[in-house]
N, C-alpha and C positions, 0 to 999 in steps of 0.2 A: 504494500500500500504506500502510495506517495502522498505526502503532505505538501502540496504545492503552495509556495509562498508563505508557509507558516512562519519561518524565521523573519522574513522582511516585515510581515504584518505585526509580529510580536515586537520588533524593534520600533516601528512607528508608533505602535500603541503605547509602549513604555515611555517614549519621548513625550507623547501628548499628555499622558497621565502625570509625568514629572512636572510639566509646565502648567497645567490647569488643575484647579482644585474643584471638589464637589461635582464631579462629572457623573451623570447617569450613565451606567454601563449595561450593555446587553451582550449576551453570547447566544447566537441563534444558529440553527441548522436549517438549510433550505434544500429540500429534495426536488431536484430538477428532473424533467422527463429525459429518459435515455437518449432520445433523438437530438436533444439540444446540448447535451453534455460535451461532446467532442469539440464543438466550436468554442465553448466557454473555457475548456481546458487549454486550448491553444492560446486564447487571450491571456490566461494566467501564466502560461509558460513564456509568453512574450513580455511579461512584466506587469500586467494589469493587477493592481492590488486593492482597488476600491475607488471611492469618491469622497468629495467634501462639498458641503452645502452651507449657505449662510442665511440665517434668520436675521434680516436687516430691518432695523427700526429707524423710521424717520420721524422726528419730532415736528410739532406744528411750526416751530420757528425755522425749521429747515425746508419747509415747503416753498415752492416758487411763489413769487408775488402773483396776486390775482390780476387778470386782465381788466381793462377799464370798464368792460361791460358787466363785470361780476360785482355783486353786492358784498360788503364786508361780512355780512352774516354767512356767506358761503365759504369763508376761510376755514382751513383745517383747525380744529380745536382739540384734537386728540392724536396720539401717536398712531402711525400706520406701519404696516408690515408689507414688504414686497413679496408678491407671489407671481408665479409664471404658469402658463398653460402650454405644455408641449404639444407639438403637432400629433394628432391622432389620440390625444389623451382625453379622458373624461373627468379627471380630477386635477385640481390645482396642486402645485408643488412649490418649493422654494428654489431659488437659483443655485446651481452647483453642477458638478460633473466630475469626470474621471481624473484621477491623479496621474501626473505625467513626470517621468524622469526622476530627478533628484529634488524636486520642489517639496516643500513641507505641505502638509495637508491644509494648513491655514493659507498658504500661497495658492494652492489649488482653488480653494473657495473664492478668494479675491479675484483670481484670473477668470474663473468661470462666470462670476457675476458680471464682470466687465464685458466679457465676450457675448454673453446672452442678452444683456440689458443695457449696456453702456453706462451703468451706475458704478461709481467707485465707493468702496466701503472699507472699513477697518475692523478686523476681527478683534473682539474684546474678551471672548470666553468660549469654552467648549461646553456645549449643553448636553450632548448625547454622543456616545461612542459605541458603535455596534460592530462586534467581530462576528462575521458570518462565515460558516463553513458550508460549502455547497457540495452535495453528494448526489449520486444517481444509482439506482438499484443495480444496473448492469456494469458498474465500474468500481474499482477499488480506490481510485484516486479521490482525494479530498482537496477542494479549492478554498483557500483562505482569502478573505477580503475584509477590508476595514471601511466603515461608513461613518464619517465625522460630520456632526451638525454643530456649526459654530454660531454663537451670538455675534452680531456685528452692528456697527453704527454707520449710518449713511454719511458719506463725505462729499458727495457731489454728483452731478450729471443729471441728464433728463432721459427718461425712458425711450429707448430705441431698440426694438427687439431684433434678435437674430432670426430672420424669417425662415432660414433653412432648418431651424430646430423648433421654433415657437410659433404658436398661434396668437399669444398675447401675454401681457404682463400688466399688473396693476398694484397700486398701493391700497391695502385693505385696512379699514378701521375696525371691522368685525371679521370674525373667521369666515372665509368663503364656505359656501354650502357643501362643496365636495373638496376635501383636502386629503392628500395621501397620508398614510398612517403615521410615519415618524414626524412629519411636520405638524400633524394634528396633535400629537403629544405636546409639542412646543406651544401650539396655539392654545391649548387648555390653560397654560400658565399665563400667556400674554393677554388673552381676552376674558379673564375671569371677571 
């Protein structure tokens, strides 16, 4: 049995937990259909070890000024969180994506936010860290990946989506009606 990327994932996980306090941690197993496993195993062998996402909060003071046609009562009066809708998706998510090369997971989150939405942000905290092991009934190999969900502050930019990947993006004052599971966990804390 091969534990693919186990050491690399353990190394990144240890570095993240050394840097950030009070991180919610999850250890999960994902059972993949046999027909999909060979492709994912090749990604893992080529170095894919997971992804990073950013839960970005924009305060009312950081919102762009209202246009002349807008009433002052239309101004933002509460924090908002950036969510994205991938092409072909039915649920909202938060920006993020695949870890590349030697970048840190925090750098991955910041890069992906910029690529997907043209928003700049600064990572402030690690909110959730999930170590997932992917298996399939017809294979002995186990694929290790790490999924990092960071808290981040808005630093600038106006929404401009990456049309090749997204159908939309928006700043939400309340939790969107359909939000993927891990971001929904974060939303429970934000939108209490």
